[in-house]
C-alpha positions as CSV (number, residue, x, y, z in Angstrom):
1,M,0.0,0.0,0.0
2,T,3.0,2.3,0.8
3,N,4.5,1.7,-2.7
4,Q,1.1,2.5,-4.3
5,S,0.8,5.8,-2.4
6,E,4.4,6.8,-3.3
7,A,3.7,6.1,-6.9
8,M,0.4,8.1,-6.8
9,S,2.3,11.2,-5.4
10,I,4.3,11.4,-8.7
11,Q,2.5,13.4,-11.3
12,P,2.9,11.7,-14.7
13,P,3.1,13.9,-17.9
14,A,-0.1,14.5,-19.8
15,W,0.9,12.4,-22.8
16,M,1.5,9.4,-20.6
17,L,-1.9,9.8,-18.9
18,A,-3.6,10.1,-22.3
19,A,-1.8,6.9,-23.5
20,A,-2.8,5.1,-20.3
21,R,-6.5,6.2,-20.6
22,N,-6.5,4.8,-24.2
23,A,-5.0,1.6,-22.9
24,V,-7.7,1.4,-20.2
25,K,-10.4,1.6,-22.7
26,V,-8.8,-1.3,-24.6
27,S,-7.7,-3.5,-21.7
28,G,-9.9,-2.4,-18.9
29,V,-7.0,-1.8,-16.5
30,N,-7.0,1.2,-14.1
31,P,-4.3,3.7,-15.4
32,D,-3.1,4.5,-11.8
33,E,-2.4,0.9,-11.1
34,A,-0.6,0.4,-14.5
35,F,1.6,3.4,-13.8
36,A,2.4,2.2,-10.3
37,A,3.4,-1.2,-11.7
38,R,5.8,0.4,-14.1
39,I,7.4,2.4,-11.3
40,R,8.0,-0.8,-9.3
41,D,9.8,-2.4,-12.4
42,V,12.1,0.5,-12.7
43,R,12.9,0.4,-8.9
44,K,13.7,-3.4,-9.2
45,Q,16.2,-2.8,-12.0
46,A,18.0,-0.1,-9.9
47,E,18.3,-2.5,-7.0
48,A,19.7,-5.2,-9.3
49,C,22.6,-2.8,-10.2
50,S,23.4,-1.9,-6.6
51,K,26.8,-2.8,-5.1
52,Q,25.2,-5.2,-2.6
53,H,23.4,-7.1,-5.4
54,Q,26.7,-7.4,-7.4
55,E,28.5,-8.8,-4.4
56,T,25.8,-11.4,-3.9
57,K,26.1,-12.4,-7.6
58,S,29.9,-12.7,-7.2
59,L,29.6,-15.0,-4.2
60,L,27.0,-17.1,-5.9
61,A,29.3,-17.5,-9.0
62,K,32.3,-18.6,-6.9
63,K,30.1,-21.1,-5.2
64,L,28.9,-22.5,-8.5
65,E,32.5,-22.7,-9.7
66,E,33.6,-24.7,-6.7
67,L,30.7,-27.1,-7.2
68,S,31.2,-27.5,-11.0
69,P,33.7,-30.1,-12.6
70,K,37.2,-28.8,-13.2
71,S,37.1,-29.9,-16.8
72,V,34.5,-27.2,-17.6
73,L,36.2,-24.1,-19.0
74,K,35.1,-20.6,-19.0
75,S,34.4,-19.0,-22.3
76,S,37.5,-16.9,-22.1
77,D,39.6,-20.0,-21.5
78,R,38.1,-21.7,-24.5
79,F,39.0,-18.6,-26.5
80,E,42.6,-18.7,-25.4
81,Q,42.9,-22.4,-26.2
82,A,41.5,-21.8,-29.7
83,N,44.2,-19.2,-30.2
84,V,46.9,-21.6,-29.0
85,R,45.7,-24.3,-31.4
86,E,45.6,-21.9,-34.3
87,E,49.1,-20.5,-33.5
88,S,50.5,-24.0,-33.1
89,S,49.1,-25.1,-36.4
90,S,50.5,-22.0,-38.1
91,T,53.9,-22.6,-36.6
92,E,53.9,-26.3,-37.6
93,R,53.0,-25.4,-41.2
94,Q,55.8,-22.8,-41.3
95,L,58.4,-25.2,-39.9
96,V,57.4,-28.0,-42.4
97,K,57.6,-25.6,-45.3
98,T,61.0,-24.2,-44.2
99,S,62.5,-27.6,-43.7
100,A,61.3,-28.8,-47.1
101,T,63.1,-25.9,-48.8
102,G,66.3,-26.7,-47.0
103,T,66.6,-23.4,-45.0
104,V,66.6,-25.0,-41.5
105,A,70.1,-25.9,-40.3
106,G,69.2,-26.2,-36.7
107,S,67.0,-24.6,-34.0
108,K,67.5,-22.8,-30.8
109,A,66.9,-24.6,-27.5
110,I,63.3,-24.7,-26.5
111,I,62.5,-23.5,-22.9
112,R,59.6,-25.5,-21.5
113,T,57.1,-23.5,-19.4
114,S,54.6,-24.7,-16.9
115,D,51.2,-25.7,-18.1
116,S,49.5,-22.8,-16.2
117,S,51.5,-20.2,-18.1
118,K,51.3,-21.7,-21.6
119,R,48.0,-20.1,-22.6
120,K,49.0,-16.6,-21.3
121,E,52.4,-16.9,-23.2
122,A,50.6,-17.9,-26.4
123,V,48.3,-14.9,-26.2
124,K,51.0,-12.3,-25.3
125,T,53.8,-13.6,-27.6
126,P,52.4,-16.0,-30.2
127,E,55.7,-16.2,-32.0
128,K,57.3,-18.0,-29.1
129,K,54.6,-20.7,-28.9
130,Q,55.6,-24.2,-30.0
131,S,53.5,-27.3,-29.6
132,K,54.8,-30.8,-29.0
133,K,54.6,-31.6,-32.7
134,V,56.6,-28.5,-33.6
135,R,59.3,-29.4,-31.1
136,F,59.3,-33.0,-32.5
137,L,59.7,-31.7,-36.1
138,T,62.5,-29.4,-35.0
139,E,64.4,-32.2,-33.3
140,Q,64.0,-34.3,-36.4
141,V,65.5,-31.6,-38.6
142,E,68.4,-31.2,-36.2
143,K,68.9,-34.9,-36.2
144,D,68.8,-35.1,-40.0
145,S,71.3,-32.2,-40.4
146,S,73.6,-33.9,-37.9
147,L,73.5,-37.2,-39.9
148,K,74.2,-35.3,-43.1
149,D,77.3,-33.6,-41.6
150,T,78.5,-36.9,-40.2
151,A,78.2,-38.5,-43.6
152,R,80.5,-35.9,-45.0
153,Q,83.3,-36.8,-42.6
154,P,86.2,-38.7,-44.2
155,Q,86.1,-42.4,-43.8
156,K,89.2,-44.5,-43.1
157,T,89.9,-46.3,-46.3
158,A,92.6,-48.4,-47.8
159,S,95.6,-46.5,-49.4
160,T,94.9,-45.5,-53.0
161,T,97.4,-42.8,-53.5
162,A,101.1,-42.1,-53.0
163,G,100.3,-41.1,-49.5
164,N,98.4,-43.0,-46.8
165,D,94.6,-42.2,-46.9
166,S,94.2,-43.5,-43.4
167,N,96.9,-41.2,-42.0
168,P,96.2,-40.6,-38.3
169,N,97.2,-36.9,-38.9
170,E,94.0,-36.4,-40.9
171,T,91.7,-34.2,-38.9
172,V,88.0,-33.6,-39.1
173,P,86.7,-30.1,-38.0
174,A,83.8,-29.5,-35.7
175,L,80.5,-29.2,-37.4
176,S,79.7,-25.8,-38.7
177,K,76.6,-23.8,-37.9
178,S,76.4,-22.7,-41.5
179,L,74.1,-24.2,-44.1
180,P,75.0,-27.7,-45.2
181,S,76.5,-27.6,-48.6
182,S,73.9,-29.8,-50.1
183,Q,71.3,-27.1,-49.3
184,Y,72.9,-24.7,-51.8
185,K,70.7,-24.6,-54.8
186,V,72.2,-26.4,-57.8
187,E,70.9,-27.2,-61.2
188,E,67.9,-24.9,-60.7
189,Y,67.6,-22.6,-63.6
190,N,65.6,-19.5,-63.0
191,V,64.0,-17.5,-65.9
192,P,64.1,-13.7,-65.4
193,L,60.7,-12.1,-65.0
194,D,61.5,-9.5,-67.7
195,L,62.9,-10.0,-71.2
196,P,66.1,-8.0,-72.0
197,E,65.7,-4.5,-73.4
198,W,67.6,-5.4,-76.6
199,Y,65.0,-8.1,-77.2
200,T,61.8,-6.2,-76.5
201,S,63.0,-3.1,-78.4
202,I,62.9,-5.1,-81.7
203,S,59.4,-4.8,-83.2
204,I,58.2,-7.9,-85.0
205,D,56.6,-5.7,-87.6
206,N,59.6,-3.8,-88.7
207,R,61.1,-4.1,-92.1
208,H,64.1,-6.2,-91.2
209,M,61.9,-8.8,-89.4
210,K,59.6,-9.0,-92.5
211,H,62.6,-9.5,-94.7
212,L,63.7,-12.4,-92.4
213,S,60.3,-14.1,-93.0
214,K,60.8,-13.9,-96.8
215,R,64.4,-15.1,-97.1
216,R,64.5,-17.5,-94.1
217,P,68.3,-17.7,-93.3
218,P,69.7,-21.1,-92.3
219,A,70.2,-20.0,-88.7
220,L,66.5,-19.2,-88.4
221,T,65.5,-22.5,-89.9
222,A,67.9,-24.3,-87.5
223,L,66.4,-22.5,-84.5
224,D,62.9,-23.4,-85.6
225,A,64.0,-27.0,-85.9
226,L,65.4,-26.9,-82.4
227,K,62.1,-25.7,-81.0
228,D,60.2,-28.3,-83.0
229,L,62.4,-31.1,-81.6
230,A,61.7,-29.8,-78.0
231,R,58.0,-30.0,-78.8
232,Q,58.3,-33.5,-80.2
233,C,60.2,-34.6,-77.0
234,E,57.3,-33.3,-74.9
235,E,54.6,-35.0,-77.0
236,A,56.3,-38.4,-77.5
237,P,55.1,-39.9,-74.2
238,K,51.6,-38.6,-74.7
239,K,51.5,-40.4,-78.1
240,N,52.9,-43.6,-76.7
241,R,56.2,-43.0,-78.5
242,S,58.6,-43.0,-75.6
243,G,60.8,-45.3,-77.5
244,D,61.6,-42.4,-79.9
245,L,62.9,-40.2,-77.0
246,P,66.6,-41.3,-77.1
247,N,66.9,-40.4,-80.8
248,L,65.0,-37.2,-80.3
249,Y,67.1,-36.2,-77.4
250,N,70.3,-36.8,-79.3
251,K,69.1,-34.6,-82.2
252,L,68.1,-31.8,-79.8
253,R,71.4,-32.1,-78.0
254,D,73.3,-31.8,-81.2
255,L,71.4,-28.6,-82.3
256,I,72.0,-27.0,-78.9
257,H,75.7,-27.8,-79.2
258,K,75.8,-26.4,-82.7
259,A,74.1,-23.2,-81.6
260,E,76.7,-22.7,-78.9
261,I,79.7,-23.0,-81.3
262,I,79.0,-22.9,-85.1
263,L,75.5,-21.4,-85.6
264,P,75.8,-17.6,-86.4
265,V,72.8,-15.8,-85.0
266,T,71.8,-12.1,-84.8
267,H,69.6,-10.2,-82.4
268,H,66.8,-10.1,-85.0
269,I,67.0,-13.8,-85.7
270,L,66.7,-14.6,-82.0
271,R,63.7,-12.2,-81.8
272,K,62.1,-13.7,-84.9
273,A,62.5,-17.2,-83.5
274,H,61.2,-16.2,-80.1
275,M,64.2,-18.0,-78.5
276,L,63.9,-16.2,-75.2
277,S,60.2,-16.7,-74.8
278,P,59.4,-18.6,-71.6
279,Q,56.6,-20.5,-73.4
280,T,58.2,-21.4,-76.7
281,G,61.9,-20.6,-76.5
282,L,64.9,-22.1,-74.6
283,P,63.2,-21.8,-71.2
284,R,60.7,-24.4,-72.3
285,I,63.6,-26.9,-72.1
286,F,65.3,-26.0,-68.8
287,R,62.3,-24.9,-66.7
288,A,61.6,-26.9,-63.5
289,Q,58.5,-28.7,-64.9
290,A,60.3,-29.9,-68.0
291,N,61.4,-33.6,-68.2
292,F,64.5,-33.2,-70.4
293,P,67.8,-34.9,-69.5
294,P,69.9,-32.8,-67.1
295,D,72.7,-32.2,-69.6
296,I,70.3,-30.8,-72.2
297,K,68.8,-28.5,-69.5
298,A,72.2,-27.4,-68.5
299,D,73.5,-26.6,-72.0
300,S,70.3,-24.9,-73.1
301,Y,70.5,-22.7,-69.9
302,Q,74.2,-21.8,-70.6
303,L,73.2,-20.8,-74.2
304,Y,70.2,-18.8,-72.9
305,K,72.2,-16.8,-70.4
306,R,74.7,-15.7,-73.1
307,W,71.9,-14.8,-75.5
308,Y,70.0,-13.0,-72.7
309,A,73.0,-10.8,-72.1
310,G,73.1,-9.9,-75.8
311,N,76.5,-11.7,-76.1
312,L,76.2,-13.4,-79.5
313,T,80.0,-13.9,-80.1
314,Q,80.8,-17.5,-80.6
315,D,84.5,-17.2,-80.5
316,L,85.9,-19.4,-77.8
317,L,88.4,-16.7,-76.9
318,R,85.9,-13.9,-76.9
319,G,87.1,-11.1,-74.6
320,I,90.7,-12.4,-74.4
321,I,93.7,-10.4,-75.6
322,T,96.2,-13.1,-76.8
323,K,99.9,-12.6,-77.3
324,K,102.1,-15.0,-79.2
325,S,104.3,-15.9,-76.3
326,T,105.2,-19.0,-74.3
327,N,104.5,-17.0,-71.2
328,R,101.0,-18.0,-70.0
329,S,100.6,-14.8,-68.1
330,S,100.9,-12.7,-71.2
331,D,97.2,-13.1,-72.2
332,S,94.6,-10.9,-70.5
333,I,90.9,-10.1,-70.4
334,C,89.9,-7.1,-72.6
335,P,88.8,-4.2,-70.4
336,I,86.1,-3.2,-72.8
337,Y,84.7,-6.7,-72.7
338,R,84.8,-6.8,-68.9
339,T,83.0,-3.5,-68.7
340,K,80.3,-4.7,-71.1
341,Y,79.9,-8.1,-69.4
342,P,80.9,-7.7,-65.7
343,V,81.3,-10.8,-63.6
344,T,83.0,-11.8,-60.4
345,A,84.2,-15.1,-59.0
346,K,83.9,-14.0,-55.4
347,Y,80.8,-15.9,-54.5
348,I,80.0,-19.2,-52.8
349,G,78.2,-21.9,-54.7
350,Q,77.4,-22.5,-58.4
351,G,76.0,-19.1,-59.4
352,D,75.0,-19.0,-63.1
353,L,77.4,-21.8,-64.0
354,V,76.1,-25.2,-65.2
355,P,77.6,-28.6,-64.5
356,G,80.0,-29.5,-67.4
357,Q,80.5,-25.9,-68.6
358,W,83.7,-25.8,-70.6
359,W,86.4,-23.3,-71.5
360,P,89.5,-23.6,-73.7
361,T,91.8,-22.0,-71.1
362,Q,91.8,-21.2,-67.4
363,L,91.7,-17.5,-68.3
364,C,88.4,-18.0,-70.2
365,A,87.0,-19.6,-67.0
366,V,88.1,-16.4,-65.1
367,R,86.4,-14.3,-67.8
368,D,83.1,-16.1,-67.1
369,G,83.4,-16.0,-63.3
370,A,84.1,-19.7,-62.6
371,H,87.5,-19.1,-61.1
372,G,89.4,-16.0,-59.9
373,T,93.0,-16.4,-61.0
374,P,94.4,-17.3,-64.5
375,Q,97.2,-19.5,-63.1
376,G,96.7,-20.4,-59.4
377,G,94.8,-23.5,-58.4
378,I,93.1,-22.0,-55.4
379,F,91.0,-18.9,-55.3
380,G,89.4,-17.6,-52.2
381,S,89.4,-15.0,-49.4
382,K,90.3,-14.8,-45.7
383,S,86.7,-14.3,-44.6
384,H,84.9,-16.8,-46.8
385,G,87.6,-19.4,-47.5
386,A,88.0,-21.1,-50.9
387,Y,85.6,-20.2,-53.7
388,S,87.0,-22.5,-56.3
389,I,89.9,-24.9,-57.1
390,V,91.4,-26.3,-60.3
391,L,92.6,-29.9,-60.5
392,S,95.7,-29.9,-62.7
393,S,99.1,-31.5,-62.9
394,G,101.9,-30.4,-60.6
395,T,105.3,-31.4,-59.6
396,G,105.6,-33.0,-56.1
397,Y,101.8,-33.0,-55.4
398,A,100.2,-36.1,-53.9
399,D,96.7,-35.4,-55.3
400,H,94.2,-38.1,-56.0
401,D,91.0,-37.8,-58.0
402,A,88.3,-40.5,-57.4
403,G,85.5,-38.4,-58.9
404,D,83.2,-37.9,-55.9
405,T,86.1,-37.9,-53.5
406,I,89.2,-35.7,-54.1
407,Y,92.5,-35.5,-52.2
408,Y,93.9,-32.0,-53.0
409,S,97.2,-30.6,-51.8
410,G,97.6,-27.0,-50.8
411,T,100.6,-24.9,-51.9
412,E,104.0,-25.1,-50.1
413,N,105.9,-22.2,-48.6
414,S,109.3,-21.1,-49.9
415,D,111.1,-20.6,-46.6
416,N,110.8,-24.1,-44.9
417,T,109.6,-22.4,-41.7
418,G,106.5,-24.5,-41.4
419,S,104.2,-21.6,-42.2
420,V,101.0,-22.2,-44.2
421,T,100.4,-20.2,-47.4
422,E,97.4,-17.9,-47.9
423,N,95.9,-20.2,-50.4
424,T,96.1,-23.2,-48.1
425,K,94.5,-21.1,-45.4
426,H,91.5,-20.6,-47.7
427,L,90.9,-24.3,-47.7
428,L,91.4,-24.5,-43.9
429,T,88.7,-21.8,-43.6
430,S,86.4,-23.9,-45.9
431,L,87.1,-26.9,-43.7
432,Q,85.5,-25.0,-40.8
433,T,82.6,-23.3,-42.6
434,R,81.7,-26.3,-44.7
435,D,80.7,-23.9,-47.5
436,P,80.9,-25.6,-50.9
437,V,83.8,-25.1,-53.2
438,R,83.6,-25.1,-57.0
439,V,85.8,-27.7,-58.6
440,L,87.2,-27.4,-62.1
441,R,89.2,-30.2,-63.9
442,S,91.9,-29.4,-66.4
443,A,93.1,-31.5,-69.3
444,Q,96.5,-31.2,-67.8
445,L,95.6,-33.9,-65.3
446,G,97.3,-37.3,-65.9
447,K,96.0,-39.3,-68.8
448,A,95.1,-42.1,-66.4
449,N,92.5,-39.9,-64.8
450,K,89.2,-40.8,-66.5
451,Y,87.5,-37.7,-65.3
452,R,89.9,-35.3,-67.1
453,P,88.4,-33.3,-70.0
454,E,89.7,-34.1,-73.4
455,R,90.7,-30.4,-73.9
456,G,90.6,-27.2,-71.9
457,I,89.0,-26.9,-68.5
458,R,85.6,-28.0,-67.2
459,Y,83.4,-27.1,-64.2
460,D,82.4,-30.3,-62.4
461,G,80.2,-29.2,-59.5
462,L,80.4,-28.3,-55.8
463,Y,82.5,-30.1,-53.2
464,V,82.8,-29.7,-49.5
465,V,86.1,-29.9,-47.6
466,V,85.8,-32.5,-44.9
467,G,89.3,-33.2,-43.6
468,H,93.0,-32.7,-44.0
469,E,96.4,-34.2,-43.2
470,V,100.0,-32.9,-43.0
471,L,102.3,-34.0,-45.8
472,D,105.3,-31.8,-45.2
473,E,105.4,-29.9,-41.9
474,K,108.4,-27.8,-42.8
475,K,107.0,-26.7,-46.2
476,G,103.5,-26.3,-44.7
477,V,102.0,-28.7,-47.2
478,L,98.6,-30.0,-46.3
479,R,96.4,-32.4,-48.2
480,F,92.7,-31.9,-48.1
481,R,89.9,-34.3,-48.6
482,L,86.8,-33.0,-50.5
483,E,83.6,-34.8,-51.2
484,R,81.0,-34.0,-53.9
485,C,77.8,-32.5,-52.6
486,D,74.6,-34.5,-52.9
487,G,71.8,-33.5,-55.3
488,Q,74.0,-33.0,-58.3
489,E,74.1,-34.8,-61.6
490,G,77.1,-37.0,-62.4
491,I,80.4,-35.7,-63.8
492,R,80.1,-35.2,-67.5
493,W,83.1,-37.1,-68.6
494,E,81.5,-39.8,-70.8
495,G,78.5,-40.6,-73.0
496,E,76.3,-38.3,-74.9
497,A,76.5,-35.7,-72.1
498,R,80.3,-35.4,-72.0
499,R,82.0,-32.0,-72.3
500,P,83.7,-30.7,-74.3
501,T,81.4,-31.5,-77.1
502,V,82.7,-32.6,-80.5
503,Y,82.1,-29.1,-81.8
504,E,84.1,-27.5,-79.0
505,V,87.0,-29.9,-79.6
506,R,87.0,-29.1,-83.3
507,E,87.0,-25.4,-82.7
508,Y,89.7,-25.7,-80.1
509,E,91.9,-27.6,-82.5
510,R,91.2,-25.1,-85.3
511,L,92.3,-22.2,-83.1
512,K,95.4,-24.1,-82.0
513,E,96.4,-24.8,-85.6
514,E,95.9,-21.2,-86.7
515,G,98.1,-20.0,-83.8
516,A,95.3,-18.1,-82.1
517,W,97.3,-18.4,-78.9
518,M,100.6,-19.8,-77.9
519,G,100.4,-19.9,-74.1
520,G,97.8,-20.9,-71.7
521,V,96.6,-23.9,-73.8
522,C,95.5,-26.9,-71.7
C-alpha cells in the first residue's frame, strides 16, 4: 500500500496519462495501477545494479565454480585455447615448409614453461609458442642435419694414393653452424621475369623482321627445328612414342651444341624465332617442370644466359687479348669486354654456371666468373675461404681424384719455416665453414684420370672440404679431402652428355692450328 501511495504522489506527464487512458479503454486496467506497476519495475532494475546485489552475484558465481567439474572451461579459457591451437598449427606449417626448402640448419633450444602459463604466453607472444609436434619436427630436422654432416666426414679407407689415406694426422673439424653444402641450390635454372631490353626493343613488324620471314636464313631454320624437336620430345610420351625419345634427345642435344659454337645468329634472328620466350623458347627446355635430360637442360641454360645478355659472339676466346708468347701470363681479359659483361668469381656456390660448362683455357674460366685467377689452383678470401679450385698436374703433389672424392694438396711455402700459405689457409677456412667449393678439372691432369676433360678446363660441380692431413710440416704442405655435394648430376666425362662437345674440340683444334694463342693452352 505504501508503494502505491508513493507512486500516486508522482504526477505523470499529460501524454503518458492520455496513453494510459486509451490503454484502459482497450484492456480495462486502471491507469493509476498500471503506472504504479511500471514504477515498481524501474525500482527493481535499480536495486539489481546496486553494489550489494553485485557482491551477492559474485559470491554465488564462486560457489557454483567450486561445485562444477574442473574440466569445464570458462568462455575466455576456450577462446585462449583456440588461439593456442591456431598458433601451433600455423607454426607447424611454417616449420614444415621451411625444412622442405632446406633453409633450416638447426634450431634454438626450447625453454619449456609450466602448463599454467602456456596459454598466457601464447596470447602475449604468439611467435614463441611451439607445440609438442613443432618441437618434435625441429628435433628431427636437427637430427637429419647432424646425420648429413656426419656423412661428409672422411672415412678411413685403404691407401689408394702415393700417401696413406688413413693417415692418423688427418683431422676432421667441428660441425659448422652454416648451411650444409647440399642445401645450396644447384641445377635450378631461373627464368628472369622481364625480357632483356635489346630483345623487346625489336618490333616484330619492322622491315628487317619481315625480310627475315621472306628469305629464311639457315640459322632461323635451325632454331625453328630446335624448338620443334623440343615439342616432339614433350609430345612423344603422350602419343605412346617414348621409344623415340633417345633419338629425339640426341638430335636436340646436337642442335644446342651447334648453336653454342657454329651457328651464327643475330639479335633479329633470335627475336624472330622467339628464342627467349618462356613458353616457346629455350626456357621451355630447362624450366623446372620440363622432363628433359639434365645435360640438355644445363647446356640450353648456358646458351640462354649468353643470349639473354646480348652476347652473340661464338669465338671461344671472346674477350681475351692473346699474345704470341710461351708465357702463360701474357694473355689478359679485354677491359672493354669486362665493362660490357661484368662478372665476379667471389661468390659461394654455383652461381649461373652449369655442370659441365667448358672453356679452352683457365683465363676463359676467369672471364666467365668460374675461377678467380688465371694461373693459381686455389681462389678464395680470408673471410669466406676457398671459392674454387682447379685440379691440374703439378710437380711433387700427392693429389688423387676419385670423382666424388678428391685429395687435393695446398701450396707449399718457400722458406721451410712450417708456415702455411694464404691459399692453403683458404681451404682451412672452408674446412671450418663447410661452405661448398667449385671444382674445375683441367686436361693437364694425368691421362690415367678418366675424369679429365679431353681439352681445356671443365666445371664439375660443388664439393665440401671434410678433412686434411699434413704431408710436409716444414714446407707447410697439407692435403685436403673433398667430397662432392649431394643432389647434383654426375660428372660429364662420358657418354652423350660429355663436355667438351665434338664441336668444342674441333673449334679448339682449329684455333690451335691457326696459332690463335701460344700460351695458356691446356
